[in-house]
C-alpha positions as CSV (number, residue, x, y, z in Angstrom):
1,M,29.9,96.4,11.3
2,R,28.8,96.5,7.7
3,R,25.1,96.6,6.9
4,L,23.9,93.3,5.6
5,V,23.2,92.9,1.9
6,W,19.7,91.5,2.0
7,I,16.9,91.7,4.5
8,I,14.9,88.5,4.2
9,L,11.2,89.0,5.1
10,V,8.2,86.7,5.4
11,L,7.0,85.6,1.9
12,L,3.3,85.3,1.4
13,P,1.5,83.4,0.3
14,G,3.9,81.3,-1.7
15,I,7.6,80.4,-1.4
16,S,10.1,82.3,-3.5
17,F,13.6,83.5,-3.2
18,A,16.5,84.3,-5.5
19,D,18.6,81.5,-6.9
20,N,21.8,82.9,-5.5
21,M,20.3,82.5,-2.0
22,R,19.2,78.9,-2.3
23,D,22.3,77.5,-0.6
24,H,22.0,79.8,2.4
25,V,18.3,80.3,3.2
26,E,15.3,78.1,3.9
27,A,11.6,78.5,4.0
28,S,9.7,76.8,6.8
29,T,6.5,76.7,8.8
30,V,5.2,74.9,11.9
31,V,2.0,72.9,11.5
32,T,0.2,71.5,14.5
33,G,-2.5,68.9,15.0
34,W,-2.9,65.6,16.9
35,V,-2.0,62.0,16.3
36,E,-3.4,58.8,17.8
37,I,-0.9,56.0,18.3
38,G,-2.1,52.4,18.5
39,A,-0.9,49.8,20.9
40,D,1.3,48.4,18.0
41,G,3.0,51.8,17.7
42,G,1.5,52.6,14.3
43,V,-0.5,55.7,13.5
44,H,-4.2,54.9,13.7
45,A,-5.5,58.5,13.1
46,Y,-4.4,62.1,12.9
47,A,-5.8,65.5,12.2
48,L,-4.3,69.0,11.4
49,D,-5.3,72.2,13.0
50,Q,-6.9,75.0,10.9
51,L,-7.0,73.1,7.6
52,E,-8.4,76.1,5.8
53,K,-5.1,77.9,6.3
54,L,-3.0,75.2,4.8
55,D,-2.1,74.6,1.2
56,A,-3.7,71.4,-0.2
57,G,-0.3,70.2,-1.4
58,V,1.1,70.6,2.2
59,V,-1.9,68.7,3.7
60,N,-1.4,65.9,1.2
61,F,2.3,65.7,1.9
62,I,1.8,65.5,5.6
63,G,-0.8,62.8,5.2
64,K,1.6,60.6,3.2
65,T,4.4,61.3,5.7
66,V,2.5,60.5,8.9
67,A,1.3,57.2,7.4
68,T,5.0,56.0,7.4
69,W,5.6,56.8,11.1
70,K,6.2,54.1,13.7
71,F,6.3,54.9,17.5
72,K,7.6,53.1,20.5
73,P,4.4,51.7,22.0
74,V,3.1,53.7,25.0
75,M,3.1,51.5,28.1
76,V,0.6,51.6,31.0
77,D,1.1,49.1,33.8
78,G,3.4,47.1,31.6
79,K,1.0,46.8,28.7
80,P,1.0,48.7,25.4
81,V,-2.0,51.0,25.0
82,S,-3.5,53.4,22.5
83,A,-2.7,57.1,23.2
84,K,-3.3,60.5,21.6
85,A,-0.8,63.4,21.5
86,K,-0.6,66.9,20.2
87,M,2.0,67.0,17.4
88,N,4.2,69.9,16.1
89,L,5.8,69.6,12.7
90,R,8.5,71.8,11.2
91,L,8.1,71.7,7.5
92,V,11.0,72.9,5.3
93,A,10.9,73.8,1.6
94,S,14.1,73.5,-0.4
95,L,14.3,75.3,-3.7
96,L,15.1,73.0,-6.6
97,G,14.9,75.6,-9.5
98,N,12.3,76.5,-12.1
99,G,9.9,77.5,-9.4
100,Q,9.9,73.9,-8.0
101,Y,10.6,73.0,-4.4
102,E,11.0,69.9,-2.2
103,L,9.1,69.5,1.0
104,R,10.2,67.6,4.0
105,V,9.4,67.3,7.7
106,R,12.7,68.2,9.4
107,G,11.5,67.8,12.9
108,A,8.5,66.5,15.0
109,T,7.7,67.0,18.6
110,F,4.7,65.7,20.6
111,G,2.9,67.5,23.4
112,D,1.2,70.9,23.7
113,G,3.3,72.5,26.5
114,K,0.0,73.7,28.1
115,S,-1.0,71.0,30.5
116,D,-0.7,71.4,34.2
117,E,1.5,68.4,34.1
118,W,4.3,70.4,32.5
119,P,6.2,73.5,33.5
120,S,4.3,76.5,32.2
121,S,3.4,80.2,32.9
122,R,6.8,81.8,32.3
123,E,7.3,85.0,34.3
124,G,10.1,87.6,33.7
125,R,11.2,90.3,31.3
126,A,11.7,89.7,27.6
127,P,15.2,90.0,26.3
128,G,16.3,93.4,25.1
129,Y,16.9,93.9,21.4
130,P,20.7,93.8,20.7
131,I,22.0,97.2,19.7
132,V,24.1,95.8,16.8
133,A,20.9,94.2,15.4
134,L,18.8,97.2,16.0
135,R,21.1,99.5,14.1
136,S,21.1,97.2,11.1
137,Q,17.3,96.6,11.4
138,I,17.8,92.8,11.6
139,A,15.2,90.4,12.8
140,G,15.8,86.9,14.2
141,T,14.6,84.0,16.2
142,V,16.4,82.3,19.1
143,Y,15.4,78.8,20.2
144,L,16.3,78.4,23.9
145,A,16.7,75.2,26.0
146,L,16.3,75.9,29.7
147,E,16.9,73.7,32.7
148,V,14.2,74.5,35.2
149,D,14.6,73.3,38.8
150,R,12.0,72.2,41.3
151,T,11.5,75.8,42.5
152,G,10.7,76.9,39.0
153,H,14.0,78.8,38.5
154,V,16.2,78.5,35.5
155,E,19.4,76.7,36.5
156,Q,21.0,76.7,33.0
157,A,20.2,78.1,29.6
158,V,21.6,77.6,26.1
159,A,20.7,79.1,22.7
160,R,20.3,76.0,20.7
161,Q,19.7,77.7,17.4
162,V,19.6,81.3,16.1
163,D,17.9,82.0,12.8
164,L,18.4,85.4,11.0
165,R,16.1,87.2,8.7
166,A,19.1,88.6,6.8
167,I,22.1,87.4,4.9
168,G,25.6,89.0,4.7
169,L,29.2,88.3,5.4
170,R,29.7,85.2,7.6
171,R,31.5,87.2,10.3
172,D,28.8,89.7,10.5
173,M,26.2,87.0,10.8
174,E,28.2,85.3,13.6
175,I,28.2,88.6,15.5
176,L,24.5,89.0,15.1
177,R,23.8,85.4,16.2
178,A,26.0,85.8,19.3
179,A,24.3,89.1,20.2
180,F,20.8,87.6,19.9
181,A,21.9,84.5,21.9
182,Q,23.6,86.5,24.7
183,N,20.6,88.7,25.3
184,S,18.2,85.8,25.2
185,V,20.2,83.6,27.6
186,A,20.8,86.5,30.0
187,A,17.1,87.3,30.2
188,A,16.0,83.6,30.5
189,K,18.2,83.0,33.6
190,A,15.9,85.4,35.5
191,W,12.7,83.8,34.4
192,T,10.6,81.6,36.6
193,F,8.0,78.9,35.7
194,K,5.1,77.2,37.3
195,V,6.2,73.6,38.0
196,P,3.9,70.5,37.6
197,E,2.0,69.4,40.6
198,A,0.6,66.3,39.0
199,G,1.3,63.8,36.2
200,P,4.3,61.8,35.2
201,E,6.8,64.6,35.5
202,K,5.9,66.0,38.9
203,N,8.7,64.2,40.7
204,A,11.4,65.0,38.2
205,E,14.6,66.6,39.6
206,H,14.5,69.1,36.8
207,W,12.8,69.8,33.5
208,T,14.3,70.8,30.1
209,V,11.9,73.2,28.4
210,S,12.2,74.9,25.0
211,V,11.2,78.5,24.4
212,P,11.3,80.4,21.1
213,V,12.2,84.1,21.3
214,N,11.2,86.3,18.3
215,F,13.0,89.6,17.6
216,N,11.2,91.8,15.0
217,I,11.4,95.3,13.8
218,T,8.2,96.1,11.9
219,N,8.3,99.9,11.6
220,G,4.6,99.7,10.7
221,D,5.3,97.2,7.9
222,S,2.9,94.3,8.3
223,S,5.0,92.0,6.0
224,A,7.9,92.1,8.5
225,R,5.8,90.7,11.4
226,E,5.9,87.1,12.5
227,P,3.9,84.9,10.0
228,Q,0.5,83.6,11.0
229,Y,-0.3,79.9,11.1
230,G,0.1,78.3,7.7
231,Q,2.3,81.1,6.3
232,W,6.0,80.5,5.4
233,K,9.0,82.3,6.9
234,V,12.3,82.7,5.0
235,Y,15.5,83.0,7.1
236,V,19.1,81.9,7.3
237,P,19.2,78.9,9.8
238,G,21.9,78.8,12.4
239,P,23.9,75.8,13.6
240,V,22.3,73.6,16.3
241,Q,24.0,73.5,19.6
242,P,23.8,70.5,22.1
243,I,22.1,70.8,25.5
244,P,25.1,70.6,27.9
245,W,23.2,69.1,30.8
246,E,21.7,66.4,28.5
247,L,24.7,65.0,26.8
248,D,23.5,61.5,27.3
249,Q,20.3,62.2,25.3
250,I,19.6,60.6,21.9
251,A,21.0,63.0,19.4
252,D,18.2,64.7,17.4
253,D,19.4,68.1,16.2
254,N,16.5,68.5,13.9
255,N,14.0,69.2,16.8
256,A,15.5,72.4,18.1
257,D,12.9,74.5,16.2
258,A,10.1,72.0,15.8
259,I,8.1,73.6,18.6
260,P,5.0,75.8,18.8
261,D,5.1,79.4,19.9
262,G,4.5,79.9,23.6
263,P,6.0,80.6,27.0
264,A,7.5,77.1,27.3
265,F,7.4,73.7,25.6
266,L,8.3,70.3,27.1
267,P,7.9,67.3,24.8
268,D,5.7,64.4,26.1
269,S,8.3,61.7,26.9
270,R,5.8,58.9,26.3
271,F,5.8,59.5,22.6
272,V,9.0,58.4,20.9
273,L,9.1,58.4,17.1
274,L,11.2,55.5,15.9
275,T,11.2,56.3,12.2
276,P,12.5,59.5,10.5
277,P,10.1,62.5,10.5
278,S,10.2,62.4,6.6
279,P,10.7,59.1,4.6
280,G,13.4,59.0,2.1
């Protein structure tokens, strides 16, 4: 396998990459906070976490975007009520040229994945670093979707998206994505989770949880580590795969990576965004 031409690392604090990469790479970050939905489905209030770590332009953009949202009203005993949810936003910056870029919210999910009412506390070994990626010193992120049964075991697993921190020949990148995906899925099938004992999901036949798996080779280089909250990451996004056991779901490929880091994430099914994450 040929060594890839570029190694794409985290860019801090701004967003910058070569013009000849603009059609292949993207810069993104996950911003979290909370949103309060009124009985009419409109956004009545919201807040962002760790404002001091976010660029003012990003904060302003999110505020204008959230104001356009409309949700399916949350129902309790057949009546619409106000409700509050943790929100996770995947912001993407597209380079326009002359140092300018366009922001958009590509995906939004709601829920914190930490409540006792959701599967949590993953146990099991982390996936091994693929030899082919280790030799080329390539980093990447795999976004897994897992079907967890009532005993907490993983019945099925799929790598929904594999992002690479490098760019090269298409065939080489396909090999790398397949290697990252294969190791991640193999490890995930041996994981177990704590299943909910209370809440609206406790009687479900199974749960579909999302788990991000980060592969990094730092070699003592702090710039190669996973970015901190509010920092941007540059990578080559992979294609989004469907979830085989949820083929009847409403298609929303943009949410594969709109999740916070953690052992497991299950969106709160009560919060359904009816409008696009970004207006336009």
